[in-house]
C-alpha positions in Angstrom: 116.4 128.3 82.2 118.4 125.9 84.4 117.5 125.1 87.9 120.8 126.5 89.3 120.2 129.8 87.4 116.8 130.0 88.9 118.3 129.6 92.3 120.6 132.6 92.0 117.8 134.7 90.4 115.5 133.9 93.3 118.0 134.8 95.9 118.7 138.0 94.1 115.0 138.8 94.0 114.8 138.3 97.7 117.8 140.5 98.4 116.5 143.3 96.2 112.9 143.1 97.6 114.3 143.1 101.1 116.2 146.3 100.6 113.2 147.9 99.0 110.9 146.9 101.8 113.4 148.2 104.4 114.0 151.6 102.7 110.6 152.3 101.4 108.4 150.4 103.8 106.7 148.8 100.8 104.1 146.2 101.5 104.5 145.0 97.9 108.3 144.4 98.5 107.6 142.3 101.6 105.0 140.4 99.7 107.6 139.5 97.1 109.8 138.2 99.8 107.0 136.1 101.3 106.2 134.7 97.9 109.8 133.9 97.2 110.3 132.0 100.4 107.0 130.4 100.0 108.2 128.9 96.7 111.3 127.6 98.5 109.5 126.0 101.4 106.8 124.5 99.2 109.3 123.0 96.9 110.5 125.7 94.5 113.5 125.5 92.2 115.1 122.5 94.0 112.0 120.4 94.5 109.5 120.9 91.7 109.5 118.4 88.8 111.7 120.6 86.6 114.8 118.4 86.3 115.1 116.5 83.0 115.9 113.1 84.5 116.5 111.6 81.1 119.9 113.2 81.2 120.8 111.7 84.5 122.1 108.3 85.7 119.1 106.1 86.6 119.9 103.8 89.6 118.1 101.4 91.9 118.6 102.0 95.6 119.5 98.6 97.1 120.5 99.7 100.7 120.3 102.7 103.0 123.5 103.1 105.2 122.3 106.2 107.0 120.3 109.4 106.3 122.8 110.7 103.8 124.4 107.6 102.4 122.9 104.9 100.1 124.0 102.0 98.0 122.8 101.9 94.4 122.9 99.6 91.4 123.4 101.0 87.9 121.7 99.6 84.8 124.9 97.8 83.8 124.8 95.9 87.1 127.6 97.8 88.8 127.1 99.0 92.4 128.3 102.1 94.2 128.0 103.8 97.5 126.6 107.3 97.2 127.1 110.2 99.6 124.4 112.8 99.2 126.4 115.9 98.3 126.3 119.2 100.2 124.5 117.9 103.3 125.1 116.0 106.5 122.6 114.1 108.6 123.3 113.2 112.3 125.1 109.8 112.8 122.8 107.0 114.1 125.6 105.0 115.7 126.3 107.4 118.6 129.3 109.0 117.0 128.0 112.6 116.9 129.9 115.9 117.5 127.5 118.5 118.9 129.9 121.3 117.9 128.7 120.7 114.3 125.1 121.4 115.3 124.6 124.9 116.6 122.4 125.1 119.6 122.5 121.4 120.4 124.8 119.9 123.0 123.3 116.5 123.6 124.9 113.7 121.4 122.1 111.3 122.4 119.6 113.7 121.0 121.6 113.8 117.7 121.7 110.0 117.7 117.9 109.9 117.8 117.6 112.4 114.9 120.2 110.3 113.0 117.9 107.3 113.3 114.9 109.5 112.2 116.9 110.7 109.2 117.8 107.1 108.3 114.2 106.0 108.6 113.0 108.8 106.4 115.6 108.0 103.7 114.7 104.3 103.9 111.0 105.0 103.5 111.6 107.4 100.6 114.4 105.7 98.7 114.9 102.0 99.5 114.0 99.8 96.5 113.1 102.9 94.4 114.5 104.0 91.1 116.1 107.5 91.5 118.5 109.6 89.5 122.0 110.9 90.3 122.9 114.5 89.5 126.6 115.3 90.0 128.1 118.5 91.2 130.8 120.3 89.2 132.3 122.0 92.2 132.3 119.1 94.6 133.4 116.6 92.0 132.2 113.0 91.5 133.9 111.4 94.4 135.0 112.2 98.0 138.1 111.2 99.9 136.8 107.8 100.8 135.9 106.9 97.2 132.2 107.3 97.5 130.2 108.9 94.7 128.9 112.4 95.5 125.5 113.2 94.0 122.2 114.9 94.4 119.5 112.3 94.5 116.7 113.3 92.2 113.3 111.6 92.7 111.1 110.5 89.8 109.0 113.6 90.2 112.0 115.9 90.0 112.4 116.7 93.7 115.9 117.1 95.0 116.0 114.7 98.0 119.2 116.3 99.4 117.3 119.6 99.7 114.2 117.9 101.1 116.3 116.6 104.1 117.6 120.1 104.8 114.1 121.5 104.5 112.7 119.0 106.9 115.4 119.7 109.5 116.9 116.2 109.2 120.2 117.5 107.7 122.5 120.4 108.0 124.6 121.9 105.2 128.0 120.3 105.0 130.1 123.4 105.5 133.5 121.6 105.2 133.2 121.5 101.4 131.4 123.6 98.8 129.0 122.7 96.1 127.0 124.4 93.4 123.8 124.6 95.5 125.6 125.6 98.7 124.0 129.0 99.1 120.5 127.7 98.3 120.9 124.8 100.8 122.0 127.3 103.4 118.7 129.2 102.8 116.8 126.0 103.4 118.7 125.4 106.6 118.0 128.9 107.9 114.3 128.4 107.1 114.2 125.1 108.9 116.0 126.6 112.0 113.5 129.5 112.1 110.5 127.1 111.8 112.0 124.8 114.4 111.8 121.8 112.1 113.3 118.4 112.9 116.5 118.4 114.9 116.3 122.2 115.2 113.2 121.9 117.3 115.6 120.7 120.0 118.2 123.6 119.6 118.7 126.1 122.4 117.6 128.9 120.1 114.3 127.2 119.3 111.3 128.9 120.8 109.3 126.4 122.9 106.4 127.0 125.2 104.8 125.2 128.1 106.0 121.9 129.6 107.7 119.7 127.0 109.6 116.5 126.7 113.0 117.6 125.6 114.7 114.3 124.9 114.9 110.6 125.9 118.0 108.7 126.6 117.0 105.1 126.0 120.4 103.7 126.9 120.6 105.5 130.3 116.8 105.1 130.7 115.7 108.6 131.4 113.3 111.3 130.0 114.1 115.0 130.3 111.0 117.2 130.8 111.4 121.0 130.8 109.1 123.9 131.8 109.6 126.5 129.1 106.8 128.7 130.5 107.3 131.9 132.6 105.3 130.4 135.6 105.8 127.4 137.8 104.0 124.4 136.5 102.2 122.0 138.9 102.8 118.5 137.6 101.1 116.7 140.5 99.4 113.5 139.3 100.6 114.1 135.7 101.4 110.9 133.8 104.2 109.8 131.5 103.9 106.6 129.4 105.6 104.7 126.7 104.1 102.9 123.6 103.5 99.7 125.6 101.4 101.6 128.2 103.9 101.5 131.0 103.0 104.5 133.1 104.8 106.8 135.6 102.6 109.0 137.8 104.2 112.3 139.1 104.1 112.8 142.9 101.0 114.7 144.1 102.8 118.0 145.0 105.6 118.0 142.4 106.1 121.3 140.6 108.6 122.6 138.0 109.9 126.1 138.2 110.3 128.2 135.0 113.3 127.1 132.9 113.9 124.1 135.1 114.1 120.5 133.9 113.5 117.2 135.6 114.9 113.8 134.6 112.5 110.9 135.1 114.6 107.7 135.5 113.2 104.3 134.8 115.1 102.7 137.8 114.9 103.3 141.5 116.3 106.2 143.5 115.5 109.1 145.8 113.3 111.8 144.3 114.5 115.4 144.2 113.6 118.6 142.4 115.7 117.6 139.4 115.3 113.8 139.4 112.3 111.5 139.7 112.4 107.7 139.8 109.9 105.3 138.1 111.2 102.3 140.1 110.3 100.1 137.2 111.4 96.4 137.5 112.5 96.5 133.9 113.7 98.9 131.2 111.0 101.1 129.8 112.4 102.7 126.7 113.3 100.6 123.6 116.8 101.2 122.3 115.7 101.5 118.7 112.3 103.4 118.7 109.6 104.4 121.1 107.2 107.2 121.9 106.8 109.1 125.3 103.5 110.8 126.0 103.0 113.3 128.7 99.5 113.9 130.1 98.2 116.3 132.6 96.1 115.4 135.7 92.9 115.5 133.6 94.3 113.1 131.0 94.9 115.7 128.3 98.0 115.2 126.2 100.5 117.9 126.9 103.4 116.7 124.7 104.8 113.6 123.0 108.3 112.7 121.8 109.2 109.9 119.3 112.5 108.5 118.3 
C-alpha cells in the first residue's frame, strides 16, 4: 500500500472513530483516535522508513539557504536549488509577514524561529545524501525555477513533514500538494502541543512568568506574567550566555497578563520598562540564550535563539 493511500485511510479512520466516540461515548473509539494520532506524532506514514528510496533521485546537500530551501548536487554533477514542497519556514533575514502566522504579531520573533529552522535543516541535511520525491499536484518546479520536492532521509523519514511536526514550519496554503491535508493535521497537532514557533502564539497556553521573546537588534527582552496573580520579581536575575547579569529592583512586581521590557541600555525604570544600563550590547545578533532566575537562584525560564 502506498504511503499516500495510508495517509487518507488513517484520516478516514480518525474521522469515523471520532463520530463513533461522540455518538456512542465509546472508550474504544477514542482509543482508536489516540492511537492514530500517536502514530502521526511518533512518525507514522510520513516519517517511518517505508519509502522505497531506490526509486527516487539521490542527491548530496551542498548548501542550506534557509529552513525550507537547499542546494543539491545530482550524481551526474548537475546542481539545483530545491524548495521543500508544501511547507514554509519563517524567513531568517527579517522579511517576515506575521499575517501568515496565526497568533503571532512579532516579526522579530519569526526571524528568530527562521534562524532556528535554518540551523535545524543545516544540522540534519548539510553534506548528507538524501532523496527527492516530487509531487504530482505541485509539479516539479515553482515560479522561480526551483525544484519542488519532499526531502526523504535515508531512513525514510519525510523531512518536510518533520519540520511541520516540530513547529518549525507551517503548511504553505498558497499552493496545494498531494500531502496537503496530512501536513495540515501535523500543523494542527504542533499548534495544540505548543511546539516551536507556535509556543509563542497568542493562543498558546503558557503559565507563570516567562521570557516571551528577545530582540537582539533593539537590545531588549520581553518578560510576561501569564499567571492569575501578581508576581514579585524583586531581586530576580536575568543573564545571557556570557554571564552578564541584570538584577530586578527589590520591589518590582508584574501584574497578571502584564509584560515588562528589559532594555540593555540606560533609561528611567517604569512598570513596563526596566533598564540594564550596560556599557555594551548584551545580546548577540546571531544566537544567544537568556535565563531568568528567581530570588533563590532557581531557573524560572530560558529562551534561546
